[in-house]
C-alpha positions in Angstrom: -20.9 22.1 -29.8 -22.9 25.3 -30.1 -23.7 28.2 -27.5 -26.9 27.2 -25.8 -29.4 30.0 -24.6 -30.1 29.5 -20.7 -32.1 32.9 -20.4 -32.4 36.1 -22.1 -29.0 37.4 -23.1 -27.3 34.5 -21.2 -25.6 31.5 -22.8 -23.7 28.4 -22.0 -20.5 28.1 -24.0 -17.6 25.5 -23.5 -15.9 22.3 -24.5 -15.7 18.7 -23.6 -12.5 17.2 -22.7 -12.4 13.5 -24.3 -8.6 12.9 -25.1 -8.0 10.4 -22.5 -6.0 12.7 -20.1 -6.4 12.4 -16.3 -8.3 15.3 -14.5 -6.0 17.3 -12.2 -3.3 14.9 -13.6 -4.6 12.0 -11.5 -8.2 11.1 -11.9 -9.4 8.9 -14.7 -12.3 10.5 -16.8 -13.2 7.7 -19.4 -16.4 9.6 -20.2 -14.7 12.9 -20.5 -15.4 16.2 -18.5 -17.1 19.5 -19.6 -15.6 22.8 -19.1 -18.4 25.3 -19.0 -18.2 29.0 -19.3 -21.0 31.5 -19.6 -21.8 34.5 -21.7 -24.0 37.5 -20.4 -24.8 40.3 -23.2 -26.3 43.3 -21.4 -25.4 46.7 -22.5 -21.8 45.6 -21.4 -20.6 41.9 -22.0 -19.2 39.6 -19.5 -17.6 36.0 -19.7 -17.8 34.1 -16.6 -14.7 31.6 -16.1 -12.5 30.3 -18.9 -11.1 27.1 -20.2 -7.6 25.6 -20.2 -5.6 25.1 -23.6 -6.6 21.4 -23.4 -8.0 19.2 -26.2 -8.7 22.2 -28.5 -11.0 23.9 -25.8 -9.8 27.5 -26.7 -10.8 27.2 -30.2 -14.1 25.5 -29.5 -15.0 28.3 -26.9 -13.9 31.0 -29.5 -16.0 29.5 -32.1 -19.0 29.6 -29.8 -18.4 33.1 -29.0 -17.9 34.2 -32.6 -21.4 32.5 -33.4 -22.9 34.8 -30.8 -21.4 37.7 -32.7 -19.4 39.2 -29.5 -16.4 41.1 -30.5 -15.3 42.3 -27.2 -15.8 41.5 -23.5 -16.1 44.3 -20.9 -15.7 41.9 -18.1 -14.2 38.5 -17.4 -15.2 37.1 -14.0 -13.1 34.4 -12.6 -14.9 32.5 -9.8 -11.9 30.2 -9.4 -8.3 30.1 -10.4 -7.5 26.6 -10.8 -6.1 26.3 -14.3 -8.9 24.1 -15.9 -10.9 27.4 -15.6 -8.1 29.9 -16.4 -5.4 28.2 -18.1 -6.3 30.1 -21.5 -6.1 33.5 -19.6 -2.8 34.9 -21.4 -4.4 33.8 -24.7 -7.8 35.2 -24.1 -6.2 38.6 -23.0 -4.3 38.7 -26.3 -7.6 38.5 -28.1 -9.4 40.9 -25.6 -6.6 43.1 -24.2 -9.1 45.6 -22.5 -11.2 43.2 -20.7 -11.4 44.0 -17.0 -10.9 41.0 -14.8 -13.0 40.6 -11.5 -12.0 38.0 -8.9 -11.5 37.8 -5.0 -8.6 39.3 -3.3 -7.0 35.8 -3.0 -7.8 35.1 -6.6 -6.1 38.3 -7.8 -2.9 37.1 -5.9 -3.3 33.7 -7.8 -3.7 35.5 -11.3 -0.3 37.2 -10.6 1.3 34.2 -9.5 0.0 31.7 -12.2 -0.2 34.2 -15.2 1.9 37.2 -14.2 -1.2 39.4 -15.0 -1.8 42.5 -12.7 -3.4 45.0 -15.0 -7.0 45.4 -15.2 -7.6 43.1 -12.3 -10.3 44.2 -9.7 -11.2 42.8 -6.4 -14.8 42.0 -5.5 -16.2 40.8 -2.2 -19.3 39.2 -0.8 -22.3 41.4 -1.6 -20.5 43.4 -4.4 -22.8 44.1 -7.5 -22.3 44.5 -11.2 -25.1 46.0 -13.4 -24.4 45.0 -16.9 -27.6 46.6 -18.3 -30.6 45.1 -19.9 -31.9 43.9 -16.6 -28.6 41.8 -15.8 -27.2 42.4 -12.4 -24.7 40.3 -10.9 -24.0 39.6 -7.0 -20.9 38.1 -6.0 -20.4 35.7 -2.9 -17.1 34.3 -1.5 -17.4 30.6 -0.7 -13.9 30.0 0.4 -12.3 26.4 0.3 -15.1 25.0 -2.0 -12.6 23.8 -2.9 -9.7 26.4 -3.3 -9.4 29.4 -0.9 -10.2 32.1 -3.5 -13.5 30.6 -4.7 -16.5 32.7 -5.3 -19.9 32.2 -7.0 -21.7 34.7 -9.1 -25.4 35.3 -9.1 -27.6 36.9 -11.7 -30.8 38.4 -10.0 -33.2 38.5 -12.8 -32.9 34.9 -14.0 -32.0 33.4 -10.6 -29.0 31.6 -12.1 -26.1 30.7 -9.8 -22.8 30.3 -11.6 -21.2 28.0 -9.4 -17.9 26.9 -10.9 -16.6 23.9 -9.2 -19.5 23.7 -6.6 -22.3 21.4 -7.7 -20.3 19.9 -10.7 -19.5 16.3 -12.0 -17.5 14.4 -14.3 -18.7 13.5 -17.7 -18.9 15.2 -21.0 -22.4 16.9 -21.9 -24.2 17.0 -25.2 -26.4 19.5 -26.6 -28.7 18.5 -23.8 -27.3 20.3 -21.1 -30.2 20.8 -18.7 -31.4 18.2 -16.1 -34.9 18.4 -17.6 -33.7 17.0 -21.0 -32.0 14.0 -19.5 -33.4 10.3 -19.3 -33.4 8.3 -16.3 -30.2 6.5 -17.3 -28.4 9.8 -18.2 -29.4 11.1 -14.6 -28.0 7.8 -13.0 -24.6 8.4 -14.8 -24.4 12.0 -13.7 -25.6 10.9 -10.2 -22.8 8.4 -10.1 -20.2 10.7 -11.5 -21.2 13.7 -9.2 -20.4 11.4 -6.3 -17.0 10.4 -7.8 -16.1 14.0 -8.6 -17.3 15.1 -5.0 -15.2 12.2 -3.4 -12.0 12.9 -5.6 -11.9 16.9 -5.7 -14.5 18.4 -3.1 -14.7 15.7 -0.1 -12.0 17.0 1.9 -13.7 20.4 2.2 -17.1 19.1 3.1 -17.4 21.5 6.1 -16.9 24.5 3.7 -19.5 23.1 1.4 -22.2 23.1 4.2 -21.1 26.4 5.1 -21.4 27.7 1.6 -24.8 26.3 1.1 -26.0 27.9 4.2 -24.5 31.3 2.9 -26.3 31.0 -0.3 -29.7 29.9 1.4 -31.3 33.4 0.9 -30.8 33.7 -2.7 -33.7 32.6 -5.0 -31.8 30.2 -7.0 -33.8 29.2 -10.1 -30.8 27.5 -11.9 -27.5 26.0 -11.0 -24.8 26.5 -13.7 -21.6 24.7 -12.7 -18.3 24.5 -14.6 -18.4 20.8 -14.9 -21.4 18.8 -15.9 -25.0 19.6 -16.4 -27.1 22.6 -15.9 -29.9 22.4 -13.1 -33.0 24.3 -14.3 -35.9 22.3 -13.4 -34.9 21.1 -10.0 -31.8 22.9 -8.9 -32.4 21.7 -5.2 -31.6 18.3 -6.3 -27.9 18.9 -6.6 -27.7 21.1 -3.7 -29.3 18.4 -1.5 -27.1 15.8 -3.2 -24.0 17.8 -2.1 -25.4 18.2 1.2 -25.7 14.5 1.7 -22.3 13.9 0.2 -20.8 16.5 2.6 -22.6 14.9 5.7 -20.8 11.5 4.9 -17.5 12.8 6.2 -18.5 12.8 9.8 -21.3 10.1 9.2 -23.0 8.0 9.4 -23.0 7.3 5.7 -25.0 4.7 3.8 -25.6 1.4 5.2 -23.3 -0.2 2.7 -19.7 -1.7 2.7 -16.9 -1.0 0.4 -14.2 -3.7 0.0 -10.7 -2.7 -1.5 -8.4 -5.6 -1.8 -5.0 -6.7 -3.3 -3.3 -9.9 -3.6 0.2 -11.1 -4.5 -0.2 -14.7 -5.2 -4.0 -15.4 -4.6 -3.9 -16.3 -0.9 -5.6 -13.0 0.2 -7.9 -13.2 -2.8 -9.2 -16.9 -1.7 -10.7 -15.5 1.6 -12.4 -12.6 -0.2 -15.3 -14.6 -1.2 -15.9 -15.8 2.3 -16.1 -12.2 3.5 -18.5 -11.2 0.9 -20.8 -14.1 1.6 -20.8 -13.1 5.1 -21.8 -9.5 4.3 -24.6 -10.5 1.9 -26.0 -12.8 4.6 -27.1 -9.9 6.2 -28.6 -8.2 3.1 -26.1 -5.3 3.0 -24.9 -3.9 -0.3 -21.3 -4.3 -0.9 -18.8 -2.5 -3.5 -15.7 -4.4 -4.4 -12.5 -2.8 -5.8 -9.3 -4.3 -6.7 -6.0 -2.6 -6.4 -3.7 -1.9 -8.4 -5.9 -3.2 -11.1 -8.4 -0.5 -10.8 -7.6 3.3 -10.2 -8.5 4.5 -6.4 -10.8 7.1 -8.0 -13.6 4.5 -7.9 -12.8 3.0 -4.6 -12.8 6.4 -3.1 -16.2 7.2 -4.3 -17.6 4.0 -2.9 -15.8 4.3 0.4 -16.9 8.0 0.8 -20.6 6.9 0.9 -20.2 3.6 2.7 -20.4 3.1 6.6 -18.2 0.1 6.6 -14.9 -0.8 5.0 -13.1 -4.0 4.4 -9.5 -3.8 3.4 -7.5 -6.9 2.2 -3.9 -7.0 1.8 -1.1 -9.4 2.5 2.0 -8.6 4.4 4.8 -7.5 2.1 8.4 -7.3 3.9 7.0 -6.7 7.3 4.4 -4.0 6.1 1.3 -3.8 4.0 1.1 -4.7 0.3 2.4 -1.4 -1.2 -0.7 -1.0 -3.6 -3.0 -0.9 -0.4 -0.7 1.2 1.5 -1.3 3.9 -1.5 -5.0 3.3 -1.2 -5.1 4.0 2.5 -2.9 7.0 2.1 -5.3 8.4 -0.3 -8.2 7.6 2.1 -6.3 9.5 4.8 -5.7 12.5 2.4 -9.4 12.6 1.4 -10.8 12.3 5.0 -12.6 8.9 4.7 -13.5 9.2 8.4 -15.5 7.6 10.9 -15.8 4.1 9.3 -16.4 0.5 10.9 -13.3 -1.3 9.5 -12.2 -5.0 9.1 -8.8 -5.8 7.8 -8.0 -9.1 6.4 -4.8 -10.8 4.5 -2.2 -13.6 4.5 1.4 -13.2 5.5 4.5 -15.5 4.4 7.3 -15.9 7.1 6.2 -13.1 9.3 3.2 -10.7 9.9 3.6 -7.0 10.2 1.0 -5.4 7.8 -1.5 -4.8 11.0 1.2 -2.9 12.8 1.7 -0.4 9.9 -2.0 -0.3 9.3 -2.5 0.7 12.9 -0.1 3.6 12.6 -1.3 5.0 9.4 -4.9 5.0 10.2 -4.8 6.1 13.9 -6.1 9.5 12.8 -9.0 8.5 10.6 -11.4 7.8 13.5 -12.1 4.3 12.3 -13.7 1.6 14.6 -11.6 -1.4 13.6 -12.5 -4.9 14.3 -10.2 -7.9 15.2 -8.4 -8.7 11.7 -8.5 -11.9 10.0 -4.8 -13.0 9.3 -3.4 -16.3 8.4 -0.1 -17.8 7.1 0.2 -18.9 3.6 -3.0 -20.6 2.4 -6.0 -20.1 4.5 -7.6 -23.1 6.1 -11.2 -23.9 6.6 -11.1 -22.2 10.1 -9.8 -19.1 8.4 -12.7 -18.9 6.0 -15.2 -19.4 8.7 -13.8 -16.6 10.8 -13.7 -14.5 7.6 -17.5 -15.1 6.9 -18.3 -14.5 10.6 -16.3 -11.3 10.6 -18.0 -10.0 7.5 -21.5 -10.9 8.8 -20.5 -9.0 12.1 -19.6 -5.9 10.1 -22.7 -6.1 8.4 -24.8 -6.2 11.4 -22.8 -3.3 12.9 -23.2 -1.0 10.1 -27.0 -1.7 10.0 -27.1 -0.4 13.7 -25.0 2.6 13.2 
């Protein structure tokens, strides 16, 4: 990739991660993810955010910086200390030892903890400014818990660019077409899906803080949003802001009038009834998303569940408890605050039930409105299929009325 000019004396630099690794060590990124950093060249130079030593990203970043003819940086601005944006800090400082680091108070403590760096670190707070010359003036705003407590954003006054780090980002590599107005309808649809999955996986638990951050930034004249993952929004920055506000609203509901089904089956007896439930839901014209565990990573189910009003969770009883892969899914739903859903559970059992008892205990804090479960012993009979169909239909009707 090449450095891309965003405004006078402001450039995007960075790298795509496409080596098949998991994001945060757990989330699949089959289409990669970008690590975006930003160079500002006034009378003094600044680099906003870094990369991790990951898939040759430091070499890629260095190459682009060299192409810009930059020999030294006066400032390194770290909006967020998570290692995908700071992991190469010690290597960077070996190349640029006199660079002054700017971050929040909590960020400075994390820099010491992660990298044992204390020299040339200065703390900034909301409202502080930095004049780089040539008309480039930066304003810092703390947005704690989006999604780490030390997080801030950096705003450049003359261009109206908000350097947002993990706020307003998405999964997916980016090409030389980094701006929203360069993308096709199909490419926009891809980043729409991947921004939801990124939000549900990474940011969703902190939705209240997302809403607070957007309110705090409301007085800024934002002409462009430059996140550290994903595309840069210059034609319509309000689109990604409104998208994030919509995603944030889903935590307390109501979400979209859709239903997400996550199911797992040992010998096919639970699977057999899945079709009856889906038919019942679709008889009411409701959109349904279906995910199987453990065949599919929970990342995608989490994204669907985040935006859906209704959930259907299918699992057999396994040794008096839930089928373990489904237990893991529900544990992730609890961790990521998949709250305020209308829920139906179904599944078979062998010699004894027990899944429902564990299900009730694990989900008691999620504010779920649970319907009567559909359970049967062994292979389902005709009446079990009929009950499953009617339960799916009733769930669909209920979520349309929420």
